[in-house]
Every structure is written in structure tokens, then in C-alpha cells.
N, C-alpha and C positions, 0 to 999 in steps of 0.2 A: 504494499500499499504506500502510495506517495501522496503526502499532503503538501500543497503549495499555499502559502499565506501571503496575501497582498495587503500591505499596511503602510501608513505614514510613520509608524513607530516600530521599526524592526527590532530595536533593542528591548522592547517589552517582552519578547518571547525568550530572552536569555534565561529567565527564571522558571516560568511555569512548565516548560518542556524539558527541563534538565533533572527531574526527580521522579522517583517511583516507577510505575509500570511503563510510562511513556519513555523514560530514559532507558530502561532495560530493553524495551522493544526496539529502540533505535540501535542500541549496541548489538542486539541479536540480528539485526538486518530485517526485522519484520516490517518496520516502517522506515520511511525517509521523510524528512521535513525540510522544505525549502521556504525561506522567508524572504520576501521581495519588497524592497523599498519603493513605494509608488512614486516618490519624488524623482527617482532615477529615470522615469519615463515622462517627465515634464521638461520641456526644452527651452523655456524662457530663462532669463537671468535669475529670477527669483524662485525657480522650481515650483511654480504655482500649480496646485492640484485642485483648487476649489474656486468658485465664483458665486456672485449673487444670483438668487433665483429669478427667473423671468416672472413677471406679474407681481413682484414685491414679496414682502414677508421677512420674517426674522431668520437670521443665521445664513450659513453658506452651504453650498451643495458641491459634492465632489464632481469634477468634470468628467465627461465620458472619454476624452482622448487618451489620457494616461492609463485608464483602466482597460480600455480595449487593447491598447498597445502592449501593456504588460501581459495580459492573458494570452494574446496572440503570439507573443514571444516564447511562451511556454509550449507551443505546439499542441494545444488542446484541440480535441476534435470539434468540428462545427456544432453549433447548438442543435440543429435538427437530428444529428446522429446521437447526441447525448439524450435528447428528449425521447427518442424512439427506443433507446436501450441498445442501439447498435454499437455504441462506444461505452465502455465501462468506466466512464468519467462523469464528474459533475462539477459545475461551477456554481457556487453558492454565494448569494448576496446576503449578508447578515444585516437585518433591518427590523425595526420595531413593527413594521407593517407586514412582516412575513408570517408564514405558517408556524404554529407553535412547535418547537422541537421537542420530541418525546422519544422514549425508548424504542418504539417500533421504527422510527426514522433512523435511529442509530444503527439498528440491525440491518436496515435497508442499505445504508451507506457503507456498511462493513463488507458488502458484497462487491464493491467497486474496486478498481485498480488505482484510481487517482481522484483526489478531491482538491479543488481550488476554492479557497475561502477568501472572499472579498470583504474586508473590514470597513464598514461604513464609519463616517465621522460627521460631525456638525449636524446639518439637517438631513443627512443621508446622501444618496448618490443620484445622479441624473437618471430619470426613469428609463432612458434608452439602454442603460446598462442592465437593469433588471428585466427588460422586455426582450432585448436582442443579444445579450451576451451571457447572462446567467441563465441557468435552467431551473433553479430553485431560489426561493427567497425565504429565509428562515429567521425566526425570532426565538431566543432562548428563554423567554419568560415574559409575563405580562407586567413589564416595568421598563423604564427607559435608562440606558447606560450612556456614557459619554462616547462610546465607540464600540466597534465589533470585535476588538482584540480579546476581551475576556470570553466572549461567545465562541470565538475561533478556538481558543485553548480548551474550552469545555467540549466542543465537538471532537477535537483531536483525542482527548482523553477518553470520552465515552465510546468512540468508534474503535480506538486502539485496543481497549480491553476485551472487545468482542472478536478480535482476530486470533486465529489459531496460533498457539504458542506464546501469546502475550501474558497469560496468567499461568501460575504454577499448576493449577488444576483447571482444566478447560471446562469442567462442569460448573465451576463457580459462577460464571456469568449467567448461567441458566437458572440458578437457585436464588437470585437476588430479587429485590423489589422491582416490580414492573415487568419482570421477565415472563412472557406468556408461553414460551416454547419449552417443552420438556427436553432436557439434555439427552443426546443419543447414548445408547448403551456403550460402556467401555469394557474392553477385554484385556486380560494380561497376555504375557508372551506365549502362554500355552493355550490361548484361545478360550479361557474361562472368563465368564462375565464377572466383572468387579462390582461389589456392592456399592450403592449410592451412599454418600455420607449424610445426605439430607434429602429434602423433597423439593420439587419444583415450586416456584412462587406463583405459578399459574396466573400471572398478571396482577396479583395482589402485592401489598407490601410484604417485605420479608418478616419472618417470625422473630420473636425476642431472642436475644443471644445472652448466654452466661458463660463465665469461665471460672477458674479457681481463684480464690478459695471457695469452697462449697458454702461457707457461711462468712459474711462480712458484716461486722457491727450488729450482729443479731439478725441479719436478713439472710435467709437461706435460699439457695437455688431450689426451684420447684422440684419436688420429689420425682415427678414423672421423668424429668430430664436426666436423672441418674440411672435410668433403666437402659437396656439395650435398645437399638434403633427399632427393631421389629416390634418389641413390646411397647415401645413408646408411642409409635404411630399406628400400630395395628396394620402394618403393611401399607400405610399411607392414607387409610380411610378417614382418620380423625385429624389429619394434619391441619385442616382448614381452621380449626379453632385456635391454633397458635399464630395465625396470621394477624398482623396489625390491621386495624381499620383506619 
């Protein structure tokens, strides 16, 4: 998987992408991340990437020329091929006006080979970018941020952890909150099915977790959790009552 991030603040990503699962995935060659300074594609003396909106209004709008030039320099497939699924790539405009980004979308993006993330700033980007360059417009929450950089880092993280080999236990991503799919069966080197350590989240929030000590300040771990997995969940039939609401 290759991530390409287009931003006016490339140094922002020196921190969020250098820790945890994302860092390990990069070191293992599971993902590549390219960060591109949008100002490098502005050709006036002041490296201008924004301008006043037509019709008036507050704020500034990111200009189409540097965004189109930057994405085209990456050799991304044409928009019609991306929209039809012919190309396993996506150019995503991060915007408060976009579709709400949720776990099913992360799973969909994890099936691609390359993702280009356009980080909006100011009042957003010229509509010609979202209509004729991007193939998706996503919003990471019902709130307004100063720019799309945090959203881009969020998407990189949530997609990366769904890629094969990114997590120590591949079943982990299927057993978390919002995961609707049941993890595939796993087999050892002799072809024997390995037992599941937990149960699928089935689209709900994950169940409550406890660890040692069994008692802390007089608060004990629920007795049922000290039983074996089969006894605990009766083969999975009663697992739903441990899900959070």
C-alpha cells in the first residue's frame, strides 16, 4: 500500500507517522508514505496556493492549479478509471463537506494499492478539485478542524492496521469495535485450526477488557472472565451481553 499526502505543512507528519503500528508497517515494507509539499507546485515568487473566493465570503480557498499538478505528477490513474474500480487507487479530498469516514470505509480503502490524501486548508479547496480530480470527499467527524492533516494521519492509521501483517495477530482487527466481519479461520503449520482468542465484534463496540491483578483496590474482575473461553461464552452464544452499548 502506498499513501501519498499532499499538504502545505509537510513537517506535520514527522511525528504522527513515526510511532507504533504505522512505523512498524513502514519498516516491514507493508506500506510506503510519501509527503508532498503543495507549495512546490506553485510557480509564482510567493509560492501562492490559495486565493479569495469568487462571489465574496470569508477566508481563502486552495487553488486548483497546484493540486492538479501535484496529483498528476504522481502518475495517478485518471478519475474515470478510479471511479469504475479499474484502477486500485483513490484520490481523497479531506473536507468538512465530505462523507463521514467510518470503519467500513477503512476496510474498503484497505483493498486498494494506492491512496492520495489531499489536505484541505482555510475555507477548503476549489470545487473543481473535488469534482474533477478527487474520486472521494471524506470528513473524519462532525466538527471543523483547521486543516486535513490530522484527518490524513487518522486515515493512514486506520487503513494500515487492516493490512495483512501490520498487526501481530491478524484476527485482532476483526475483534474490535465497529468490526462487522468475522475473522477467517486460522490454521497452524500442521493444518489444524487454531482456537479464537475472543469473539467477533459483529459491528458493535468491543467488550470490556480486564487484566491482572484479579483484584485492585477491592474491585474484582468479573468471575465469569476467569473461566475458560468455551465456558465463558458458551461457544459464543452469550457473547453479545459483554458488548458495550
